[in-house]
N, C-alpha and C positions, 0 to 999 in steps of 0.2 A: 618614485614619488610616494610621499606619506599618504596612505589612504584615509587618514583621519583629518587631513587638512580640509577646511571648509571655506570657500570663497564665493558661494552662491546661496540663494535662499534654500535652507535645508531644515527639514523637521527630523528631529532625533526621536525615534519611537522607543520609549522607555517602558518596558513591560512590568518593571518592578522586581525582576530577577537579577541574579548575579552576573549573567552574561551581558545583558543590556546595560547594567550599571558599570561593568568594566569597560564597555564600549564608550560610555559617556566619559569615564575617567580618562581614557586614552585621547578622546577628542579635546578635553580640557588641557591635557598636557601638550598636545601637538599645536594647539592654537593659543597657548598662554591665556586660557580662560575660554568662556563661551563667546564665539564670534557674534558680531552684531547681526549677521545674516542667518543665524541659527535659532531655532526654537526647540525646546525639549518638551515633549508631551507624554503624559501618563494617562491612559484611558482606564478608568475604574469601572468594573462591571458590578460591583457590590458583593461579589462572591470571593474576593481575594481574602487570604488570611490576614488577620490584624498585623502580623509580623511583616507582611509585604508592604502594607501602608506605612508602617513605622520605618521600614527600610528606605522607601521613597522619600519620606520626610527627612531622614538622616542624611541622605545624599544631598538634598537641596540645602539643608542648613549647614552641614559640616563642610561641604565643598563650595558653599556660597554661590549656588547656581539656581536660577529661576526654573522651576518645573511647573508647567501648566497642567493642572488636574482637570480632565475632561470626563463628562459622563453623558451617556445617551439619555434623552428625555423625549417623551412623545409630544408632538406638536402638529397642528394641521399643516403648516408649511414645512416641507421637507428640509429646507435650509435651516430651520430653527430646532431641529432634533438633536440638540446638544445643550449642555450647560457647563459653566466653569465652577468648580468647587475647590476646596483645599483639604488639607489633612483633617481638620476638625469637622468640616461639613460633608466629607465624602460619605457616600452610601456604604452601609456595612451589612445590610440585610437583603441584598439582591434586588433592590428596587429598580435600577436601570435594566437589569436582565429581565425582570418580570414585565416591565413596560413593553420591551421589544417583543417578548413572547405573546403578550395579549394583543399587540398591534398586528402580529402575523396570524394569530389564531391557530398556531400549531407550534410544536416544540422542535428545536433544532435537533439534528441527529447526524450520524456519520455520513449520510447521503446528502443532507442539506444543512451545512454548517454556517448558517447565516449569522450566528452570534458574534463571531470574530469580526465579520465584515461590518455589521451594524453597530456593535458596542464599541469597537476600537477604530477600525479603518475609517469608516464614513463619519463617525463622530469627530475624529481629529480633522478630517478633510473639511467638514462643515465649519469647524472653528477657524481653521486657517483662512478659508474664504471669507469668513465674517470679519477678519482683520485686514482684508484687502489682498491676500496672496492669490495669485492666479496660476503660477507654475512654480514647482519646487522639486528638490531632490529629497529622498527619504532614506535615512540611515536606519537599517534594521539589524538587530543583534543576532546574527547567525554566524556560528563559528565554522572553521575550515573542516572540522570533523562531522559536520552536518551536511554532507554532500547532497542528500535528497532534497533538503529544504533549500539549499543554495540553488539547485537546478529549478525548483518550482517557482522561485520569485521571478525568474525570467519569463515565466509563462502567465503570471498573474497580471491582470490589467484592470486598474481602477480609474482609468481615464488618462488622456494625453497630458494632463497637467502635472503628472508625477513621474519621476525617474527613480527607481529603487536601487540602493547600493547596500552591500554587506561588507563594510570595511574590515571586520574581524576575519572574514573568509579570505579577503585579499592579503591580510597581514599574517596568514597562517596561524591564527590563534585557536588553540584547542581547549577542551574543558580542563585539561591538566594545568594549563597556564592560568586560566581563570580561577581555578580552585586554589592554586598556590598564591595568587595575588590576594584573595580574600582571607586566606589562612594567616597572612602576615600584615593585613591592613588593620587600622585602628578601630574599625567597626565592621560588622558583617550582617547579612540577612539572618534573622533569628529562626531559620528553618533548617532541618538537617540536610547536609550535603552528602549524598550517597554515591560515591564514585563519580562525582561531577554532575550528578542529577539531583534536582530539588523535587522530591516526590510529592511534597505538599504544595508545590508552586501552581501559579495561575489560578483559575477557579477551583475552589477547594475539592469538589467532586466532579470535575469536568467529565462528561460522558465519553470523552476520548481516552481517558486513563484506562489502563488495563484492569480487568475484573478483579484480580487478586489485590492489586494496588488500591482500588476503590474500596474493597471490603476491609482491607487493613486500616485505611483511614477512618472508616465508619466505626470499626471496633475500637480504635484509639479514642474517638470522640463521636459517639452515636448521634449527637444533635447536629452534626454536619449534614446528615441526610434529610433533616426535617424540611428544609426549603425545597430540595429536589423532589421529595415525595409530594409536597404540596403542589408543585407545578404539574406533576403527572396526574394528580387528583383532579385537575381542572378539566381533564378529558377533552382537550382541544384536538380537533381532527379535520380541519379544513383542507389538509393535505394527506395523502396516503402515508401511513406510519407516523402521523403527526401527534398522536396522543401519548407517546412514550419517547424518552431520550434514546433508548436502545430496545430493540425487539429481541435481541439475541441473548439477553441475560435477565435475571429477575428485576423487578421494579425496585426503586430506591426504598419504598416502604417495606418491601420484603427483605431487602438487605439490612435495613435498620432493625427490623424485628429479629433477624437471625444473628445480629451482631453480638448478642449476649451469650451465644452458645460457643462451645470450644471447638466444634467440628469445622472442617473446611467446606465452604460452600461451593468452591470451584476446584476442579481437578485438572484444569487445562491451563496452558500458558497463553493467556490473552494479553498481547503486548499493547502498550500505549500507542495510540495513533498520533503522529506529529501534527501540530496545528501551528498557526501563525500568531498565537497569543504571545509567544516569545518565552524566553527563560530569564 
């Protein structure tokens, strides 16, 4: 059975990366377009690279598919903590992320990764419920070479209203297949593809990125660290370790200051931690 066939209410979680975009393309091919039962959602945190936003816009215009752009916003009523935007009105200065941080009064960190849940998962769920959906399937862009992430989705529970599927994993799709597709497609994400990994992807300086990777991105464009340093300067601490994104490395302000030097700030191999923002 084709794992990309949709015949029940299904939300397609589009992260804005090559993998989830490839998943969307396969869905369109298998169903001769987007099925009436399906909705494509892109949850914008405000910290994506401009190239990511342009890529999402290219997919919706070039493939003629409706993509619902969703953002977190603070509201007294929990059900109202989202809003619908588009390519032109989407936040580009971290506004949704900052709102959720201030509402929690502490920063997300490797122990408490509430950012993905609030900014993406729950924001999309609130939107779906606002249009009358009560139960649905969720298609997530996880490949067959991401076995740890595939295993984890079976243990994640955001309510009985949702059943999660990874059709790329079921179809044995690897990063090599995804990379070859975009290398030969009429358009592509305008971010470097390094052995199947988009180092600039998702939130520009996500605290789950490896230390050397983070430092490299700051050295490439020092202003990337400004927003992250600003959030740490708020000194929020309603939770233990809540005043910094990471306690095991220098602050973003320190890394930004160090970025102009030629020396290496890190002499260890700090790998990126997988999250569910997607690729």
